[in-house]
C-alpha positions as CSV (number, residue, x, y, z in Angstrom):
1,M,23.3,-17.0,-9.8
2,A,20.4,-16.6,-7.4
3,E,16.9,-16.3,-8.7
4,Q,15.6,-12.7,-9.1
5,L,13.8,-11.5,-6.0
6,R,10.2,-10.3,-6.6
7,L,7.9,-8.2,-4.5
8,M,4.1,-7.6,-5.1
9,A,2.3,-4.8,-3.4
10,V,-1.5,-5.0,-3.6
11,H,-3.5,-1.7,-3.2
12,A,-7.0,-0.5,-3.5
13,H,-6.7,2.7,-5.6
14,P,-4.2,4.6,-7.6
15,D,-2.3,6.8,-5.0
16,D,-2.4,4.1,-2.3
17,E,0.9,2.7,-3.5
18,S,2.6,6.1,-3.1
19,S,1.4,6.7,0.5
20,K,2.0,3.2,1.8
21,G,5.4,1.5,1.5
22,A,6.5,3.6,-1.5
23,A,10.0,4.3,-0.1
24,T,10.5,0.6,0.6
25,M,9.5,-0.3,-2.9
26,A,11.9,2.3,-4.3
27,K,14.7,1.0,-2.2
28,Y,14.2,-2.6,-3.4
29,V,13.9,-1.4,-7.0
30,A,17.3,0.3,-6.6
31,E,18.7,-3.0,-5.2
32,G,17.5,-4.9,-8.3
33,V,14.3,-6.4,-7.0
34,D,11.4,-6.7,-9.4
35,V,8.4,-4.9,-7.9
36,L,4.9,-5.1,-9.2
37,V,2.1,-2.9,-7.8
38,V,-1.4,-4.3,-8.3
39,T,-4.2,-1.7,-8.2
40,C,-7.6,-3.2,-7.6
41,T,-9.8,-0.4,-8.8
42,G,-9.5,2.7,-11.0
43,G,-10.4,5.2,-8.3
44,E,-13.4,6.3,-10.3
45,R,-15.4,7.3,-7.3
46,G,-12.6,9.0,-5.4
47,S,-12.7,12.6,-4.3
48,V,-10.6,15.5,-5.7
49,L,-8.6,16.3,-2.6
50,N,-6.4,19.0,-4.1
51,P,-8.3,22.3,-4.3
52,K,-6.2,23.4,-7.2
53,M,-7.7,20.4,-9.2
54,D,-11.3,20.8,-8.0
55,R,-12.7,21.7,-11.4
56,P,-15.6,20.4,-13.6
57,D,-13.3,19.2,-16.3
58,V,-11.3,17.1,-13.7
59,W,-14.4,15.6,-12.2
60,A,-15.8,14.8,-15.7
61,N,-12.6,12.8,-16.5
62,I,-11.5,11.5,-13.1
63,G,-11.0,7.9,-14.1
64,E,-8.8,8.7,-17.1
65,I,-6.9,11.3,-15.1
66,R,-6.2,8.9,-12.2
67,R,-4.9,6.3,-14.6
68,A,-2.5,8.9,-16.0
69,E,-1.4,9.9,-12.5
70,M,-0.7,6.2,-11.8
71,D,1.4,6.0,-14.9
72,A,3.5,8.9,-13.7
73,A,3.9,7.6,-10.1
74,R,4.8,4.1,-11.5
75,A,7.6,5.6,-13.5
76,I,8.9,7.6,-10.5
77,L,9.0,4.6,-8.3
78,G,10.5,2.4,-11.0
79,V,7.9,-0.4,-10.5
80,E,5.7,-2.4,-12.8
81,Q,2.0,-2.0,-12.4
82,A,-1.2,-3.9,-13.2
83,W,-4.9,-3.2,-12.9
84,L,-7.3,-5.8,-11.6
85,G,-10.1,-3.9,-13.2
86,F,-12.7,-3.6,-10.4
87,V,-14.8,-0.5,-10.0
88,D,-14.2,1.8,-7.0
89,S,-16.8,1.5,-4.3
90,G,-16.5,5.1,-3.0
91,L,-16.4,6.0,0.6
92,P,-20.0,6.0,2.0
93,E,-20.9,8.9,4.2
94,G,-24.0,9.7,6.3
95,D,-25.9,8.2,9.2
96,P,-27.2,5.7,8.3
97,L,-24.6,4.9,5.7
98,P,-26.0,4.6,2.2
99,P,-25.7,1.2,0.4
100,L,-22.7,0.6,-1.8
101,P,-23.1,1.1,-5.5
102,E,-24.2,-2.1,-7.4
103,G,-21.3,-3.9,-9.1
104,C,-18.6,-2.2,-7.1
105,F,-15.4,-3.9,-5.8
106,A,-16.5,-4.2,-2.2
107,L,-19.6,-6.1,-3.1
108,Q,-17.9,-8.8,-5.1
109,D,-17.6,-12.4,-4.0
110,V,-14.2,-12.7,-2.4
111,E,-13.3,-16.0,-4.0
112,V,-14.3,-14.8,-7.4
113,A,-12.6,-11.5,-7.0
114,A,-9.4,-13.2,-5.9
115,G,-9.2,-15.0,-9.2
116,P,-7.5,-12.3,-11.2
117,L,-5.0,-11.8,-8.4
118,V,-4.3,-15.5,-8.2
119,R,-3.5,-15.4,-12.0
120,L,-1.2,-12.4,-11.5
121,M,0.6,-14.2,-8.6
122,R,1.2,-17.2,-10.7
123,Q,2.4,-15.1,-13.6
124,F,4.7,-12.7,-11.6
125,R,5.7,-15.3,-9.0
126,P,6.3,-12.9,-6.1
127,H,8.3,-14.1,-3.1
128,V,6.8,-11.4,-0.9
129,V,3.4,-9.8,-1.0
130,T,2.3,-6.7,0.9
131,T,-1.2,-5.3,1.5
132,Y,-3.5,-3.9,4.3
133,N,-4.6,-5.4,7.6
134,E,-8.1,-6.7,8.2
135,E,-9.3,-3.2,8.9
136,G,-8.0,-2.1,5.5
137,G,-5.5,0.3,7.2
138,Y,-8.5,2.5,7.6
139,P,-12.1,1.4,7.1
140,H,-12.6,2.2,3.4
141,P,-14.7,-0.7,1.9
142,D,-12.2,-1.1,-1.0
143,H,-9.3,-1.3,1.5
144,V,-11.1,-4.0,3.5
145,M,-11.9,-5.9,0.3
146,T,-8.3,-5.6,-0.8
147,H,-7.2,-7.3,2.4
148,K,-9.7,-10.1,1.9
149,V,-8.9,-10.7,-1.7
150,T,-5.1,-10.6,-1.1
151,V,-5.2,-13.1,1.7
152,A,-7.5,-15.4,-0.3
153,A,-5.1,-15.2,-3.3
154,F,-2.0,-15.8,-1.2
155,E,-3.6,-18.9,0.2
156,A,-4.9,-20.2,-3.2
157,A,-2.0,-19.3,-5.5
158,G,0.2,-22.2,-4.4
159,D,-2.6,-24.9,-4.3
160,P,-2.7,-27.0,-7.5
161,A,-6.2,-28.0,-6.7
162,R,-7.5,-24.5,-6.7
163,H,-8.1,-22.6,-9.9
164,P,-6.0,-24.8,-12.2
165,E,-7.2,-22.7,-15.1
166,L,-5.3,-19.7,-13.8
167,G,-1.8,-21.0,-14.4
168,A,0.8,-23.2,-12.7
169,P,0.8,-23.0,-8.9
170,W,3.1,-20.5,-7.2
171,Q,3.3,-20.1,-3.4
172,P,4.5,-16.6,-2.2
173,L,6.7,-17.1,0.8
174,K,5.6,-14.1,3.0
175,L,2.6,-11.8,3.4
176,Y,2.9,-8.5,5.1
177,Y,0.5,-5.7,6.2
178,D,1.6,-2.1,5.8
179,V,1.8,-0.2,9.1
180,G,1.6,3.3,7.9
181,F,1.2,5.4,11.1
182,S,1.7,3.8,14.4
183,R,1.3,5.9,17.5
184,D,5.0,5.6,18.3
185,K,5.8,7.0,14.9
186,I,3.5,9.9,15.2
187,Q,4.8,10.7,18.7
188,A,8.4,10.6,17.5
189,L,7.7,12.9,14.6
190,H,5.7,15.2,16.8
191,D,8.4,15.4,19.5
192,R,11.1,16.0,16.9
193,I,9.1,18.8,15.2
194,V,8.3,20.5,18.5
195,A,12.0,20.3,19.6
196,A,12.9,22.1,16.4
197,G,10.6,24.9,17.3
198,L,8.1,24.2,14.5
199,P,4.3,23.8,14.7
200,S,3.3,20.1,14.6
201,P,0.7,19.0,12.1
202,Y,-0.1,16.0,14.4
203,E,-2.0,17.8,17.2
204,E,-5.3,16.7,15.9
205,W,-4.2,13.1,15.7
206,F,-3.6,13.1,19.4
207,K,-7.0,14.5,20.1
208,R,-8.6,11.7,18.1
209,W,-6.6,9.1,20.0
210,E,-7.9,10.6,23.2
211,E,-11.5,10.1,21.9
212,R,-10.8,6.7,20.4
213,P,-7.8,4.9,21.9
214,D,-5.3,3.6,19.4
215,R,-5.2,-0.2,19.4
216,G,-1.9,-0.1,17.7
217,R,-0.4,-2.7,15.3
218,R,2.3,-5.2,15.9
219,I,5.3,-4.0,14.0
220,T,7.6,-6.9,13.1
221,T,9.6,-5.4,10.3
222,R,11.3,-2.0,10.0
223,V,12.8,-1.3,6.6
224,E,15.5,1.5,6.6
225,C,14.5,3.6,3.6
226,A,14.9,7.2,4.5
227,D,17.1,7.9,1.4
228,Y,14.0,7.1,-0.7
229,F,11.6,9.4,1.2
230,P,12.0,12.1,-1.6
231,V,11.1,9.5,-4.2
232,R,8.0,8.6,-2.2
233,D,7.0,12.3,-2.0
234,D,7.6,12.8,-5.8
235,A,5.3,9.8,-6.4
236,L,2.7,11.2,-4.1
237,R,2.7,14.5,-5.9
238,A,2.2,12.7,-9.2
239,H,-1.3,11.9,-7.9
240,A,-2.3,15.6,-8.3
241,T,-6.0,15.0,-7.8
242,Q,-5.4,13.3,-4.5
243,I,-2.6,15.2,-2.9
244,D,-2.3,19.0,-2.3
245,P,1.4,19.8,-2.7
246,D,1.0,22.5,-0.1
247,G,-1.0,20.4,2.2
248,F,-0.6,18.2,5.3
249,W,1.6,15.5,3.9
250,F,4.5,17.8,3.1
251,Q,4.6,20.0,6.2
252,V,7.4,18.1,8.0
253,P,10.9,18.9,6.8
254,M,12.5,16.0,5.2
255,E,15.6,16.0,7.4
256,L,13.3,15.8,10.5
257,Q,11.5,12.9,9.0
258,R,14.7,11.0,8.3
259,E,16.0,11.7,11.9
260,A,12.8,10.9,13.8
261,W,11.7,7.8,11.9
262,P,13.9,6.5,9.1
263,T,11.9,3.3,8.4
264,E,8.7,2.1,6.8
265,D,7.0,-0.5,9.0
266,F,5.2,-3.8,8.4
267,E,3.5,-6.5,10.3
268,I,4.2,-10.1,9.1
269,A,0.9,-11.9,8.6
270,R,1.9,-15.2,6.9
271,S,5.2,-16.9,6.3
272,V,6.3,-20.3,5.0
273,V,10.0,-19.6,5.7
274,D,11.9,-19.3,9.0
275,S,12.3,-15.6,9.7
276,P,12.6,-14.6,13.4
277,V,11.3,-11.2,14.3
278,P,12.1,-8.4,14.6
279,E,13.3,-8.0,11.0
280,S,14.8,-5.3,8.9
281,D,14.2,-6.8,5.5
282,L,11.0,-8.0,3.8
283,F,13.1,-10.8,2.2
284,A,14.5,-12.0,5.5
285,G,14.4,-15.8,5.4
286,V,13.7,-15.6,1.7
287,R,17.1,-14.8,0.3
288,G,18.6,-18.0,1.6
289,T,15.8,-20.2,0.1
290,V,15.8,-18.7,-3.4
291,H,18.2,-20.6,-5.6
292,A,19.2,-20.5,-9.2
293,R,16.9,-22.3,-11.6
């Protein structure tokens, strides 16, 4: 019998796991893969983005509420979940930007902050790890820090000379960056919506691209997971403080989404196995190297 396949997805805040790669995780869970979501911070400094939840009692208990939301989303996706325990840095606004709060995640030493993730990698022993690109997917300081910490942990986890106190070495075989919204994907969705005679929610995106050209990302891996888009959306709605169920993310009919772009997309960043691109499976090149123990 082959060894159990394991996937680790490292995210900055509770709700990120449901907006980035969630359908892919649900698909792999359904196929029997063990999936662990690692959440770096508690989201304590996040905004309340659902107007129906914008109340004093919610703001007063935002950390506790977001943990409960994460529990609900985890159950919907069928994944395991672990907290790294760092404090949300918040998203600084203004010109000039204010300093980040003392002690927050984004101000930690990368090597030190990677330690708890190295420990988790050695305990869970993932074959594949996903996270954000060097820009964090978007330039939130916690997302950028999540990228740095994940890359550092990926490189350290398999080295017996580094952090021997954190457990026996384990080398993940592949590291991916989520590619949530490429320009090609938005164009395909927009065109399909317009062809159906419906108003497109993406008009403003194209205006922003005109002002700031899209540099794009290299998509190496497209995972067919349209059957799990409803699971993704249910997990998103579980983060009720962060997602308006009547808002932008749910304006495109599900069938149009499935027809226009039935995959979630990734960019391979590191690999120690032979896996020619393009791929359709995060475990391409892994399945043949994982043997019974």
